[in-house]
KOLTI-448571 format. One record per residue (C-alpha): residue in one letter; x, y, z; residue number from 1. Coordinates in steps of 0.001 Angstrom, whole numbers, plus 524288, in hexadecimal, padded with zeros to 5 digits. Example, Ala and Ser with C-alpha at 12.3 -4.5 7.8 and 13.67 -1.06 7.14 Angstrom:
<sites>
+-----+-------+-------+-------+-----+
: res :    c1 :    c2 :    c3 :   n :
+-----+-------+-------+-------+-----+
:   A : 8300C : 7EE6C : 81E78 :   1 :
:   S : 83566 : 7FBDC : 81BE4 :   2 :
+-----+-------+-------+-------+-----+
</sites>
This chain:
<sites>
+-----+-------+-------+-------+-----+
: res :    c1 :    c2 :    c3 :   n :
+-----+-------+-------+-------+-----+
:   M : 1197B : D0B9C : 6217E :   1 :
:   V : 10B20 : D0962 : 626F6 :   2 :
:   K : 10083 : D0EC1 : 61D50 :   3 :
:   K : 0F5BA : D15E5 : 623A2 :   4 :
:   G : 0E9D0 : D0FCB : 620CF :   5 :
:   K : 0DB83 : D0EB5 : 6263E :   6 :
:   S : 0E024 : D032D : 62E54 :   7 :
:   N : 0EB3F : D0B18 : 633E7 :   8 :
:   D : 0E22C : D17CF : 637CE :   9 :
:   G : 0D6D6 : D0E9B : 63D93 :  10 :
:   E : 0E238 : D08E6 : 645AF :  11 :
:   R : 0E58B : D1765 : 64B82 :  12 :
:   K : 0D8E4 : D1AD9 : 64D45 :  13 :
:   L : 0D833 : D0EAB : 6556A :  14 :
:   F : 0E4BC : D1277 : 65CD4 :  15 :
:   A : 0DDB1 : D1F64 : 65FB8 :  16 :
:   F : 0D08F : D1AA1 : 6647F :  17 :
:   L : 0D5B1 : D1135 : 66B94 :  18 :
:   G : 0E036 : D1D60 : 67216 :  19 :
:   V : 0D3C7 : D246E : 67650 :  20 :
:   F : 0CA61 : D1AC5 : 6792C :  21 :
:   L : 0D5A4 : D13C3 : 68285 :  22 :
:   T : 0DAAD : D1F11 : 68878 :  23 :
:   V : 0E707 : D1DF9 : 68F2D :  24 :
:   I : 0E6D5 : D0F15 : 68999 :  25 :
:   G : 0E631 : D126E : 67AF0 :  26 :
:   F : 0EFF9 : D1E37 : 67F18 :  27 :
:   I : 0F92D : D1216 : 6830C :  28 :
:   I : 0F423 : D09B6 : 67692 :  29 :
:   A : 0F6C4 : D15C2 : 66C05 :  30 :
:   L : 1043A : D18DC : 67370 :  31 :
:   A : 109F3 : D0A49 : 671E4 :  32 :
:   T : 10390 : D084E : 66329 :  33 :
:   K : 10149 : D1571 : 659C6 :  34 :
:   K : 10AFF : D2072 : 66223 :  35 :
:   D : 10FCF : D240C : 6539A :  36 :
:   D : 100FC : D2532 : 650DB :  37 :
:   D : 0FD40 : D350B : 651DC :  38 :
:   Y : 0EF91 : D32ED : 65116 :  39 :
:   V : 0EE56 : D265A : 65A0C :  40 :
:   M : 0F7F9 : D2E70 : 6644F :  41 :
:   F : 0EDFE : D3A0D : 662F0 :  42 :
:   Y : 0E2E6 : D3184 : 6683B :  43 :
:   A : 0EA79 : D28ED : 6722F :  44 :
:   K : 0EDFD : D34E7 : 67A06 :  45 :
:   Q : 0E18F : D3B2E : 67A48 :  46 :
:   G : 0DEE6 : D2DDC : 67EF8 :  47 :
:   L : 0E710 : D2F9C : 6890B :  48 :
:   V : 0E2C6 : D3D97 : 68CF3 :  49 :
:   L : 0D698 : D3792 : 68EAD :  50 :
:   F : 0DB30 : D2DD0 : 698C2 :  51 :
:   I : 0E235 : D382C : 69E66 :  52 :
:   A : 0D417 : D4054 : 69F1B :  53 :
:   S : 0CC97 : D3195 : 6A4E7 :  54 :
:   V : 0D5C4 : D318C : 6B1B7 :  55 :
:   I : 0D511 : D40C9 : 6B1DA :  56 :
:   L : 0C55E : D3E85 : 6B441 :  57 :
:   W : 0C7C0 : D3226 : 6BC8B :  58 :
:   V : 0CEF7 : D3ABF : 6C5A1 :  59 :
:   I : 0C647 : D4598 : 6C476 :  60 :
:   G : 0BC65 : D3BAA : 6C62F :  61 :
:   M : 0C24F : D3652 : 6D40D :  62 :
:   I : 0C031 : D43C7 : 6D784 :  63 :
:   F : 0B576 : D47F9 : 6D527 :  64 :
:   V : 0AE6B : D3B12 : 6D8AB :  65 :
:   F : 0A95B : D4038 : 6E4E7 :  66 :
:   L : 0A0DD : D4A54 : 6E077 :  67 :
:   P : 09596 : D45C9 : 6DE9F :  68 :
:   F : 08E2A : D485E : 6D424 :  69 :
:   I : 096A8 : D554D : 6CE18 :  70 :
:   G : 0A2B8 : D4C11 : 6CF75 :  71 :
:   W : 09D84 : D4131 : 6C8D4 :  72 :
:   F : 095AC : D4A56 : 6BC5C :  73 :
:   L : 0A2C0 : D5100 : 6BB87 :  74 :
:   M : 0A941 : D44CC : 6BB08 :  75 :
:   S : 09DD3 : D3FDF : 6B09D :  76 :
:   V : 09F77 : D4989 : 6A5F6 :  77 :
:   L : 0ADC4 : D4AEB : 6A82D :  78 :
:   W : 0ADEC : D3B10 : 6A3A8 :  79 :
:   I : 0A46A : D3CF9 : 69A22 :  80 :
:   G : 0ABF8 : D4674 : 6942A :  81 :
:   W : 0B798 : D3C85 : 6937C :  82 :
:   V : 0B02B : D337A : 68D67 :  83 :
:   L : 0AC4B : D3C21 : 68335 :  84 :
:   L : 0B8BF : D4192 : 68049 :  85 :
:   W : 0BE18 : D324E : 67E9A :  86 :
:   I : 0B2A7 : D2F3E : 674BA :  87 :
:   I : 0B725 : D3B4E : 66C9C :  88 :
:   G : 0C5B3 : D3713 : 66BA1 :  89 :
:   M : 0C172 : D2967 : 6688A :  90 :
:   I : 0BA57 : D3037 : 65CA1 :  91 :
:   Y : 0C45A : D3902 : 659DC :  92 :
:   S : 0CF95 : D2E45 : 65AED :  93 :
:   V : 0C977 : D25DC : 64E0E :  94 :
:   S : 0C54B : D344B : 64778 :  95 :
:   E : 0D338 : D3246 : 63F90 :  96 :
:   E : 0D5B9 : D41C9 : 6449F :  97 :
:   K : 0DC9B : D43C7 : 651EA :  98 :
:   R : 0D2E2 : D4D11 : 658AB :  99 :
:   Y : 0D710 : D505C : 66814 : 100 :
:   I : 0CB42 : D4B85 : 67101 : 101 :
:   P : 0C67C : D588C : 6774F : 102 :
:   L : 0C988 : D5D0F : 683FE : 103 :
:   I : 0D489 : D52F4 : 684A0 : 104 :
:   G : 0DA4D : D50AC : 6780E : 105 :
:   K : 0E322 : D5BCA : 67AB0 : 106 :
:   F : 0EA5E : D5587 : 6845E : 107 :
:   A : 0EDB9 : D489B : 67D2A : 108 :
:   D : 0FAAC : D51A6 : 67572 : 109 :
:   K : 1003A : D5274 : 682F5 : 110 :
:   F : 10465 : D45D3 : 6828B : 111 :
+-----+-------+-------+-------+-----+
</sites>
């Protein structure tokens, strides 16, 4: 039986952080190494949702690239929003409590 100590908590925070920071690759790492840890998987799933959101933004960007100024402005705002959500997710992942990333965190419950 493994004792729950500071090193274990630090490891959980590290894997949760990697789950958000590396998005889909972090999800795969967490799934392969910590699939039984609810805290790690909570954030790894949110990292996966962030990855899916980035793919959707990329596809939308390919459509709006032909709209000068309006499309570019809209995509810039959306990407800045995505980066802010990504940073929020990284901060939440080391907070030692489960907190949903605003706007997209609830979608992670579907996985």
